[in-house]
N, C-alpha and C positions, 0 to 999 in steps of 0.2 A: 737515413743519415748515419754514417759510421762515426762512432764515438772514438775520439783520440785525444790524448793529452801528452804534453812534454813535462819532464820532471828532472830534478837534480838534487844533489846534497847541498849543504850549507856552503862548503868551500868551492863548489862548482866543478870539482874534478870528476864526479860520477854524474853522468847524464844519460837519460833514457827516454824512449817514447813508449807509451802503452796504448793499446787499442781495445775497444769493446767488441762485442757487446759486454757491458758491465752487468753482472748478475746481482749485485747487492752493494749497499753502502751502509755499514753498521758503525754506530758509536758504541764502543765496548767499555763498560765501567768496571770490569773485573779487576781485582787487585794486581794481577800480572800486567795487564795493559796500562794501568795507572803507573806502576813502577817503570815499565818500559818507556812510556811517553814522558814521565815526570809531570803529568798533568791530570786533569779530571777524567779523561777517557782517551782511548785510541780512536782514530777515525780511519777506518779501513774500507777500501773499495775492492771488490772481488771480480776476477775475470778468469779466462782460461790461461793455462800455463804457457801457451804459445804466443800470447799477446803482448810480448815485450821485446823491444829492440834496445840493446845497450849501445849507446852512442860513444861513450868514453868512460874510462875508470872502472870497468868491470873487475879488473885485477885488485882494486882497492876494497871490494865488497867482502865482508866477513859475515859468516853465519853463526848464530848461536842457537842451539836447541836446548831448551830447559830440560834437564834429565828427568825431573819429577813430573813432567807434564806430557800428556798424550798428544796434544796439538800445538802447544805454544812454541813459537820460534821467532827469531828476528834476524834481520840483516841490516848492516850499517856500513857506512864509509869509515874505513880505518884511519883516515886523516882527520875528519871533523866529528865523527860519531853520529851523523845524521842517519835516521832510519831510511831505508830504501826498499823497493819491492822485493818480495821473496816468494818462493813456492811453499805451499802448505806442506806439512810433513808427509802427507800421503800423496803429494804430487798432483792433486786434482785441481788446485786453484793457485792463481797468482794473486797475492795479497799486496795491495798498493797503499802505503801510508798516504792518505789524502793530502796531508801537509807538505809532502815532498813534491807535489805537482806545481808547475809553474804556469799552467793554463787550465782553463775550465774543462773538467771532464764531461760535462753535460749530464751529470747525475747529482741528485741531492740525497741526504741521508734517508734511509728507509725506516730506521728504528734505533732505539737505545737498547742494548742487550746487557745482561747482568746488572739491571737497574737496581736491584736490591743491594748490590755491592757498591753502589756509587759512594763517592767521598762524602763524609758527613757535612762538609761545607758547600757542596755543589749547588743545592737548591738556593741557598742564600746568595751565592754568587750570581745567579741569574737576575737578581734584582739590584745588583750593585750598579753604581753610576757608570756611564759609558763616556769615553773620551776618544776623539779621533787620533790623538797622539798622547805622549806622556802628559799626565796632569801637572798643573802648575805647582 
């Protein structure tokens, strides 16, 4: 079965389809990914660089390569700022922010990486109450 998922940015102007095989799904807790996502970790799916089709808005995608990092980069919609898929700096992988997907990619996380760098509050958050919507 071929893995495939559709995705988009928050404003909906950037749309894409990605296909597998997906080689990995990593939850990265490094400080760069936490800053990039504004959250506890980045959730990135990896596949080959040829496995994306931009359906709309490719001209709105901007790339940022962190000058002090060998590997870190990000791409985002210039209209709404949402992260979108990008090629690794060496061109070997397409990195897909899992939260940008609108459908199930058919893969679940393999691991947590840079675990020792996780946010100090992350573990406590795993035990926090859960609500289906905003709490009362």
